MOPAC internal coordinates of N, CA, C and O (Angstrom, degrees):
PM7 1SCF
backbone

  N    0.0000 0     0.00 0     0.00 0    0    0    0
  C    1.4473 1     0.00 0     0.00 0    1    0    0
  C    1.5278 1   109.55 1     0.00 0    2    1    0
  O    1.2310 1   120.74 1   -41.71 1    3    2    1
  N    1.3081 1   116.20 1   138.29 1    3    2    1
  C    1.4543 1   122.13 1   179.33 1    5    3    2
  C    1.5256 1   109.75 1   -78.35 1    6    5    3
  O    1.2310 1   120.92 1   -46.67 1    7    6    5
  N    1.3146 1   115.85 1   133.33 1    7    6    5
  C    1.4577 1   118.53 1   178.21 1    9    7    6
  C    1.5260 1   110.26 1   -72.46 1   10    9    7
  O    1.2310 1   120.97 1   -20.60 1   11   10    9
  N    1.3107 1   115.76 1   159.40 1   11   10    9
  C    1.4601 1   119.82 1   178.57 1   13   11   10
  C    1.5216 1   111.68 1   -64.06 1   14   13   11
  O    1.2310 1   120.53 1   146.09 1   15   14   13
  N    1.3062 1   116.59 1   -33.91 1   15   14   13
  C    1.4624 1   119.36 1   179.30 1   17   15   14
  C    1.5303 1   110.72 1   -67.37 1   18   17   15
  O    1.2310 1   120.52 1   142.97 1   19   18   17
  N    1.3190 1   116.61 1   -37.03 1   19   18   17
  C    1.4666 1   120.11 1   176.35 1   21   19   18
  C    1.5189 1   109.88 1   -67.51 1   22   21   19
  O    1.2310 1   120.42 1   137.83 1   23   22   21
  N    1.3124 1   116.80 1   -42.17 1   23   22   21
  C    1.4720 1   120.25 1   177.10 1   25   23   22
  C    1.5221 1   110.76 1   -59.95 1   26   25   23
  O    1.2310 1   120.67 1   136.38 1   27   26   25
  N    1.3185 1   116.33 1   -43.62 1   27   26   25
  C    1.4626 1   120.37 1   179.59 1   29   27   26
  C    1.5277 1   110.44 1   -62.51 1   30   29   27
  O    1.2310 1   120.39 1   137.15 1   31   30   29
  N    1.3241 1   116.86 1   -42.85 1   31   30   29
  C    1.4680 1   120.49 1   179.18 1   33   31   30
  C    1.5215 1   110.67 1   -62.17 1   34   33   31
  O    1.2310 1   120.37 1   134.87 1   35   34   33
  N    1.3132 1   116.89 1   -45.13 1   35   34   33
  C    1.4810 1   120.38 1   179.16 1   37   35   34
  C    1.5254 1   110.85 1   -62.83 1   38   37   35
  O    1.2310 1   120.66 1   140.26 1   39   38   37
  N    1.3069 1   116.34 1   -39.74 1   39   38   37
  C    1.4546 1   121.43 1   178.98 1   41   39   38
  C    1.5306 1   110.14 1   -62.58 1   42   41   39
  O    1.2310 1   120.35 1   136.35 1   43   42   41
  N    1.3272 1   116.94 1   -43.65 1   43   42   41
  C    1.4612 1   120.68 1  -179.77 1   45   43   42
  C    1.5228 1   111.57 1   -66.29 1   46   45   43
  O    1.2310 1   120.01 1   142.35 1   47   46   45
  N    1.3228 1   117.59 1   -37.65 1   47   46   45
  C    1.4629 1   120.37 1   176.24 1   49   47   46
  C    1.5262 1   109.41 1   -64.47 1   50   49   47
  O    1.2310 1   120.29 1   139.26 1   51   50   49
  N    1.3216 1   117.05 1   -40.74 1   51   50   49
  C    1.4653 1   120.36 1   178.82 1   53   51   50
  C    1.5270 1   110.92 1   -63.13 1   54   53   51
  O    1.2310 1   120.15 1   139.12 1   55   54   53
  N    1.3140 1   117.32 1   -40.88 1   55   54   53
  C    1.4704 1   120.79 1   177.64 1   57   55   54
  C    1.5238 1   109.43 1   -61.27 1   58   57   55
  O    1.2310 1   120.54 1   134.91 1   59   58   57
  N    1.3141 1   116.57 1   -45.09 1   59   58   57
  C    1.4625 1   121.17 1  -177.69 1   61   59   58
  C    1.5271 1   111.79 1   -66.84 1   62   61   59
  O    1.2310 1   119.92 1   136.07 1   63   62   61
  N    1.3123 1   117.76 1   -43.93 1   63   62   61
  C    1.4704 1   121.32 1  -175.80 1   65   63   62
  C    1.5156 1   113.52 1   -76.43 1   66   65   63
  O    1.2310 1   120.83 1   140.54 1   67   66   65
  N    1.3077 1   116.03 1   -39.46 1   67   66   65
  C    1.4698 1   119.54 1  -175.19 1   69   67   66
  C    1.5174 1   112.85 1   -88.77 1   70   69   67
  O    1.2310 1   121.04 1   172.29 1   71   70   69
  N    1.3143 1   115.61 1    -7.71 1   71   70   69
  C    1.4648 1   119.88 1  -178.74 1   73   71   70
  C    1.5317 1   111.40 1    58.65 1   74   73   71
  O    1.2310 1   121.10 1  -143.23 1   75   74   73
  N    1.3351 1   115.51 1    36.77 1   75   74   73
  C    1.4637 1   120.86 1   176.26 1   77   75   74
  C    1.5139 1   108.23 1  -104.01 1   78   77   75
  O    1.2310 1   120.96 1   -15.34 1   79   78   77
  N    1.3105 1   115.77 1   164.66 1   79   78   77
  C    1.4586 1   119.43 1  -179.61 1   81   79   78
  C    1.5249 1   110.35 1   -76.42 1   82   81   79
  O    1.2310 1   121.58 1   -20.70 1   83   82   81
  N    1.3125 1   114.57 1   159.30 1   83   82   81
  C    1.4514 1   120.23 1   176.31 1   85   83   82
  C    1.5292 1   109.91 1   -59.75 1   86   85   83
  O    1.2310 1   120.24 1   137.08 1   87   86   85
  N    1.3152 1   117.16 1   -42.92 1   87   86   85
  C    1.4647 1   120.92 1  -179.28 1   89   87   86
  C    1.5257 1   111.54 1   -59.90 1   90   89   87
  O    1.2310 1   120.36 1   139.37 1   91   90   89
  N    1.3214 1   116.91 1   -40.63 1   91   90   89
  C    1.4680 1   120.60 1  -179.08 1   93   91   90
  C    1.5211 1   111.64 1   -65.36 1   94   93   91
  O    1.2310 1   119.86 1   144.52 1   95   94   93
  N    1.3205 1   117.88 1   -35.48 1   95   94   93
  C    1.4597 1   121.35 1   178.89 1   97   95   94
  C    1.5261 1   111.94 1   -83.73 1   98   97   95
  O    1.2310 1   120.70 1   147.53 1   99   98   97
  N    1.3060 1   116.27 1   -32.47 1   99   98   97
  C    1.4582 1   120.85 1  -173.77 1  101   99   98
  C    1.5220 1   112.89 1   -72.11 1  102  101   99
  O    1.2310 1   120.12 1   139.32 1  103  102  101
  N    1.3005 1   117.38 1   -40.68 1  103  102  101
  C    1.4724 1   119.73 1  -173.96 1  105  103  102
  C    1.5255 1   113.28 1   -59.53 1  106  105  103
  O    1.2310 1   118.75 1   131.30 1  107  106  105
  N    1.3449 1   119.98 1   -48.70 1  107  106  105
  C    1.4687 1   118.58 1   177.85 1  109  107  106
  C    1.5290 1   112.40 1   -63.54 1  110  109  107
  O    1.2310 1   120.51 1   144.14 1  111  110  109
  N    1.3195 1   116.64 1   -35.86 1  111  110  109
  C    1.4661 1   120.21 1   179.66 1  113  111  110
  C    1.5246 1   110.85 1   -66.19 1  114  113  111
  O    1.2310 1   120.40 1   141.71 1  115  114  113
  N    1.3088 1   116.84 1   -38.29 1  115  114  113
  C    1.4748 1   121.05 1   179.38 1  117  115  114
  C    1.5281 1   111.35 1   -66.81 1  118  117  115
  O    1.2310 1   120.51 1   144.33 1  119  118  117
  N    1.3281 1   116.63 1   -35.67 1  119  118  117
  C    1.4732 1   120.02 1  -179.06 1  121  119  118
  C    1.5188 1   112.34 1   -63.62 1  122  121  119
  O    1.2310 1   120.32 1   155.46 1  123  122  121
  N    1.3333 1   116.99 1   -24.54 1  123  122  121
  C    1.4652 1   121.30 1  -179.72 1  125  123  122
  C    1.5289 1   112.47 1   -75.74 1  126  125  123
  O    1.2310 1   120.10 1   167.30 1  127  126  125
  N    1.3225 1   117.42 1   -12.70 1  127  126  125
  C    1.4585 1   121.44 1  -175.02 1  129  127  126
  C    1.5212 1   110.82 1  -103.88 1  130  129  127
  O    1.2310 1   119.77 1   -62.81 1  131  130  129
  N    1.3212 1   118.05 1   117.19 1  131  130  129
  C    1.4660 1   120.03 1  -177.52 1  133  131  130
  C    1.5331 1   113.61 1   -74.59 1  134  133  131
  O    1.2310 1   119.88 1   151.41 1  135  134  133
  N    1.3143 1   117.84 1   -28.59 1  135  134  133
  C    1.4652 1   121.22 1  -175.70 1  137  135  134
  C    1.5308 1   110.03 1   -86.94 1  138  137  135
  O    1.2310 1   119.96 1   -56.14 1  139  138  137
  N    1.3374 1   117.68 1   123.86 1  139  138  137
  C    1.4670 1   120.14 1  -179.75 1  141  139  138
  C    1.5321 1   112.90 1   -61.53 1  142  141  139
  O    1.2310 1   120.26 1   152.52 1  143  142  141
  N    1.3196 1   117.12 1   -27.48 1  143  142  141
  C    1.4773 1   119.43 1   177.51 1  145  143  142
  C    1.5242 1   110.32 1   -68.24 1  146  145  143
  O    1.2310 1   120.40 1   142.32 1  147  146  145
  N    1.3215 1   116.83 1   -37.68 1  147  146  145
  C    1.4642 1   120.49 1   177.14 1  149  147  146
  C    1.5234 1   110.88 1   -67.40 1  150  149  147
  O    1.2310 1   120.36 1   139.49 1  151  150  149
  N    1.3238 1   116.92 1   -40.51 1  151  150  149
  C    1.4623 1   120.42 1   177.66 1  153  151  150
  C    1.5310 1   110.56 1   -61.75 1  154  153  151
  O    1.2310 1   120.92 1   138.27 1  155  154  153
  N    1.3288 1   115.85 1   -41.73 1  155  154  153
  C    1.4662 1   120.28 1   179.63 1  157  155  154
  C    1.5329 1   111.25 1   -65.87 1  158  157  155
  O    1.2310 1   120.29 1   137.99 1  159  158  157
  N    1.3242 1   117.05 1   -42.01 1  159  158  157
  C    1.4641 1   120.48 1   179.52 1  161  159  158
  C    1.5228 1   110.84 1   -65.58 1  162  161  159
  O    1.2310 1   120.00 1   136.73 1  163  162  161
  N    1.3188 1   117.60 1   -43.27 1  163  162  161
  C    1.4607 1   120.85 1   177.98 1  165  163  162
  C    1.5238 1   110.24 1   -58.66 1  166  165  163
  O    1.2310 1   120.69 1   135.05 1  167  166  165
  N    1.3134 1   116.29 1   -44.95 1  167  166  165
  C    1.4624 1   120.92 1   179.09 1  169  167  166
  C    1.5188 1   110.98 1   -61.73 1  170  169  167
  O    1.2310 1   120.31 1   133.95 1  171  170  169
  N    1.3146 1   117.01 1   -46.05 1  171  170  169
  C    1.4613 1   120.74 1  -178.13 1  173  171  170
  C    1.5276 1   112.13 1   -66.00 1  174  173  171
  O    1.2310 1   120.21 1   138.92 1  175  174  173
  N    1.3186 1   117.20 1   -41.08 1  175  174  173
  C    1.4649 1   120.29 1   178.05 1  177  175  174
  C    1.5290 1   110.88 1   -61.76 1  178  177  175
  O    1.2310 1   120.61 1   129.44 1  179  178  177
  N    1.3163 1   116.44 1   -50.56 1  179  178  177
  C    1.4686 1   120.23 1  -177.02 1  181  179  178
  C    1.5307 1   111.18 1   -67.49 1  182  181  179
  O    1.2310 1   120.06 1   134.43 1  183  182  181
  N    1.3095 1   117.48 1   -45.57 1  183  182  181
  C    1.4641 1   120.68 1  -179.56 1  185  183  182
  C    1.5266 1   110.85 1   -66.17 1  186  185  183
  O    1.2310 1   120.66 1   142.84 1  187  186  185
  N    1.3263 1   116.34 1   -37.16 1  187  186  185
  C    1.4597 1   119.80 1   179.29 1  189  187  186
  C    1.5145 1   112.38 1   -63.61 1  190  189  187
  O    1.2310 1   120.49 1   137.97 1  191  190  189
  N    1.3187 1   116.67 1   -42.03 1  191  190  189
  C    1.4671 1   119.64 1   177.69 1  193  191  190
  C    1.5186 1   109.92 1   -64.62 1  194  193  191
  O    1.2310 1   120.16 1   137.60 1  195  194  193
  N    1.3228 1   117.30 1   -42.40 1  195  194  193
  C    1.4676 1   120.05 1   177.96 1  197  195  194
  C    1.5355 1   110.55 1   -62.35 1  198  197  195
  O    1.2310 1   120.84 1   137.64 1  199  198  197
  N    1.3085 1   115.99 1   -42.36 1  199  198  197
  C    1.4641 1   121.83 1  -179.10 1  201  199  198
  C    1.5303 1   111.19 1   -62.86 1  202  201  199
  O    1.2310 1   120.62 1   141.05 1  203  202  201
  N    1.3153 1   116.42 1   -38.95 1  203  202  201
  C    1.4557 1   121.47 1  -174.95 1  205  203  202
  C    1.5319 1   113.20 1  -102.35 1  206  205  203
  O    1.2310 1   119.77 1  -167.93 1  207  206  205
  N    1.3091 1   118.04 1    12.07 1  207  206  205
  C    1.4639 1   120.49 1  -172.93 1  209  207  206
  C    1.5201 1   113.23 1   -57.31 1  210  209  207
  O    1.2310 1   119.61 1   136.03 1  211  210  209
  N    1.3069 1   118.35 1   -43.97 1  211  210  209
  C    1.4655 1   119.99 1  -179.14 1  213  211  210
  C    1.5217 1   110.76 1   -61.11 1  214  213  211
  O    1.2310 1   120.45 1   137.47 1  215  214  213
  N    1.3113 1   116.75 1   -42.53 1  215  214  213
  C    1.4659 1   120.84 1   178.54 1  217  215  214
  C    1.5284 1   110.75 1   -66.16 1  218  217  215
  O    1.2310 1   120.64 1   136.24 1  219  218  217
  N    1.3337 1   116.38 1   -43.76 1  219  218  217
  C    1.4637 1   120.35 1   178.59 1  221  219  218
  C    1.5280 1   111.14 1   -62.28 1  222  221  219
  O    1.2310 1   120.51 1   136.82 1  223  222  221
  N    1.3262 1   116.63 1   -43.18 1  223  222  221
  C    1.4640 1   120.47 1   178.32 1  225  223  222
  C    1.5313 1   110.95 1   -62.48 1  226  225  223
  O    1.2310 1   120.26 1   140.13 1  227  226  225
  N    1.3312 1   117.11 1   -39.87 1  227  226  225
  C    1.4626 1   120.62 1   178.84 1  229  227  226
  C    1.5325 1   110.51 1   -62.91 1  230  229  227
  O    1.2310 1   120.38 1   138.20 1  231  230  229
  N    1.3154 1   116.88 1   -41.80 1  231  230  229
  C    1.4646 1   120.49 1   178.37 1  233  231  230
  C    1.5240 1   111.24 1   -66.67 1  234  233  231
  O    1.2310 1   120.60 1   137.41 1  235  234  233
  N    1.3180 1   116.45 1   -42.59 1  235  234  233
  C    1.4686 1   119.94 1   178.51 1  237  235  234
  C    1.5244 1   111.73 1   -62.99 1  238  237  235
  O    1.2310 1   120.45 1   142.39 1  239  238  237
  N    1.3214 1   116.75 1   -37.61 1  239  238  237
  C    1.4609 1   121.17 1   179.35 1  241  239  238
  C    1.5239 1   110.82 1   -59.62 1  242  241  239
  O    1.2310 1   120.49 1   146.19 1  243  242  241
  N    1.3168 1   116.67 1   -33.81 1  243  242  241
  C    1.4631 1   121.11 1  -179.10 1  245  243  242
  C    1.5312 1   112.60 1   -70.51 1  246  245  243
  O    1.2310 1   119.96 1   152.73 1  247  246  245
  N    1.3204 1   117.68 1   -27.27 1  247  246  245
  C    1.4634 1   119.79 1  -174.84 1  249  247  246
  C    1.5300 1   114.06 1  -109.53 1  250  249  247
  O    1.2310 1   119.80 1   165.91 1  251  250  249
  N    1.3192 1   117.99 1   -14.09 1  251  250  249
  C    1.4620 1   120.69 1   179.97 1  253  251  250
  C    1.5230 1   110.32 1   -82.16 1  254  253  251
  O    1.2310 1   121.29 1   -35.94 1  255  254  253
  N    1.3029 1   115.14 1   144.06 1  255  254  253
  C    1.4574 1   119.95 1   179.17 1  257  255  254
  C    1.5265 1   112.31 1   -89.26 1  258  257  255
  O    1.2310 1   120.05 1   173.29 1  259  258  257
  N    1.3110 1   117.50 1    -6.71 1  259  258  257
  C    1.4588 1   121.46 1   177.33 1  261  259  258
  C    1.5296 1   108.49 1  -133.56 1  262  261  259
  O    1.2310 1   120.04 1   -15.48 1  263  262  261
  N    1.3166 1   117.53 1   164.52 1  263  262  261
  C    1.4595 1   120.01 1  -179.30 1  265  263  262
  C    1.5307 1   111.96 1   -60.98 1  266  265  263
  O    1.2310 1   120.55 1   -31.19 1  267  266  265
  N    1.3191 1   116.56 1   148.81 1  267  266  265
  C    1.4636 1   119.92 1  -179.57 1  269  267  266
  C    1.5225 1   112.32 1   -60.11 1  270  269  267
  O    1.2310 1   120.55 1   149.63 1  271  270  269
  N    1.3144 1   116.56 1   -30.37 1  271  270  269
  C    1.4749 1   118.62 1   179.04 1  273  271  270
  C    1.5241 1   111.86 1   -66.06 1  274  273  271
  O    1.2310 1   120.13 1   161.65 1  275  274  273
  N    1.3292 1   117.35 1   -18.35 1  275  274  273
  C    1.4622 1   121.35 1   179.53 1  277  275  274
  C    1.5278 1   111.81 1   -94.33 1  278  277  275
  O    1.2310 1   120.04 1   176.63 1  279  278  277
  N    1.3279 1   117.53 1    -3.37 1  279  278  277
  C    1.4600 1   121.81 1  -178.85 1  281  279  278
  C    1.5256 1   108.95 1   -93.96 1  282  281  279
  O    1.2310 1   120.75 1   -50.42 1  283  282  281
  N    1.3145 1   116.17 1   129.58 1  283  282  281
  C    1.4608 1   121.02 1   179.18 1  285  283  282
  C    1.5235 1   109.50 1   -65.75 1  286  285  283
  O    1.2310 1   119.90 1   -44.15 1  287  286  285
  N    1.3111 1   117.80 1   135.85 1  287  286  285
  C    1.4612 1   122.67 1  -176.54 1  289  287  286
  C    1.5312 1   112.48 1   -57.72 1  290  289  287
  O    1.2310 1   120.09 1   141.52 1  291  290  289
  N    1.3135 1   117.43 1   -38.48 1  291  290  289
  C    1.4533 1   119.58 1  -179.98 1  293  291  290
  C    1.5076 1   110.20 1   -68.15 1  294  293  291
  O    1.2310 1   120.10 1   180.00 1  295  294  293

């Protein structure tokens, strides 16, 4: 079984690669989860990363030896 964190990561990569909105990717993913707590956690994980992306990218830039554009999303 795929963990919710893995699902959230895959969802975020799909948003980034397909240039679709978080809502467009999130809704089908949420429908696959029967437990409302899992749906809420998936939403919070994905939305939180989107909310904090600039800060996360800034932190990654400090520790990466190459530009973020050269780092594979996975």
